[in-house]
N, C-alpha and C positions, 0 to 999 in steps of 0.2 A: 504494501498501500506505499509506505512512506520513500521507499527504495533507500535505506539508511545503509552504510557500510556495516559489514557483519561486527566489526571491532567498535562500533560505536560505544558501546557501554564500556570498554576498556580506557576509552578516550576521554570520554564527557564526565564517567560517575565520579572519579577522584575529583576533577576539580568542581564539581558542581558540590559535592560534599566536603572540599576540602578537607581532603585524606591520601594519605599515599596508595599505590596499587600494591596489591598483595607482592608482587615480585620484587618491589622497592623495599618494603618492608623486613623482606625475607634477606636481602642483600645486608639493609641497613643492620641487622640483629647478627649476621656472618660477621660482619664489620668488627661492629663493638665485639663479639665473643674473640675474634683474631686480638682485638687489644689487650683483651683482658689476659689473654695467654701470655703475648708478648712483654705484657707488663707485670707478669706474675711473681710473686716473690718467692716461688720455688725454682730454683737455676735450671732444672732440668727442664720443666714446661718452658719457661722463657728460650732458652736454645734451641729445643726442638721446634717451635713455632718461628722462631726467626729464622732457623737453618730451613724449615718448609717453604717459606715466604721467598728468602733470598735465592737459596740454590735446588729445591727440590719442586720447584713450580708446579710443574705437570706431573710429576711424580708422587705428589701430597695432595689429598683434597683441600687442605688447607691452601695451599700452594696456587692452586687453580681456581680456588675462589678468591683470592686475594688478586690475584692476576686479572681475572673476568671482571671483577668490582672496579679496578683502576684503569681499566679500559673502559668499560660501561659509562663511569662519571668521571673519568679525565682527571687521575690525582696521579701523582708519582710513587711509587712505592716506598721510595727513600724517605720521603717525607712523610708515610703512613708511618715508618719503622720507628723515625726519628721523635714522633708524637708530635711534632711540629703542626700537623694538620688538626683542626678540630672537625668532627665527624657531622657537627649541626650545621657547618657552613658548605658541606658537599651539596650541589645542586640534585637533589632528589626527585624532582618533579620538573621536567623543561615542559613550561607551558607557552604555545605561540599566541600571538596576539588574536588570529583567526579563531584557535579554540577559545581563547577569552571570551570572544564575541558570540561566537555562539552559545556558551554558557550563560552568557547574559541574557540571551534571547530567551533560553529556556527558564532562567529566573524571574524575567518579567514576565513569561507567559504563564506562570505557577501564581506569581501574586495577582494576576487579573483573575485568575481563575478562584482565588479566596475572597476578594474583595473588586465587585465589578465597578463601583462608583468611583477608583482611580482610573478607569478603562477611559480613553480619549475617543473610541470608536464605538459604533453602534454594533449589536449583536450581528446584523445583516451584514456589514462591514467584514466584520471578523468571521462570518462564514463564507463569504466571496473568497477573501485570502486564504481561509484553508482549502477549499475546494480548487485553487487554481494553482 
């Protein structure tokens, strides 16, 4: 009926709800876990996690996850390891201006549905726009 792309809900819902997509939440949790391991008080845990991220990259699940996240979010592994990087500053959700405009239209439409007194158009005009 509306001929929307199949992945519309993945793009619009996180922006509409002001929440991260599930995949970004998982990546964020993996990186926080890695930081906890790297900064652990236990020397063995710290050494193994540093080795996995620096040298064992593709041979270790920790290294693969760190490499994938660094490529996806555009940060350097060395700054990640030196704790100079704040994970809160990593851009977890890149939102284009066109997507923001689409979400704005959806929010306005939802507001009009709730309170029709705020609407500038008549019911007939709205139906005409929706049909075309």
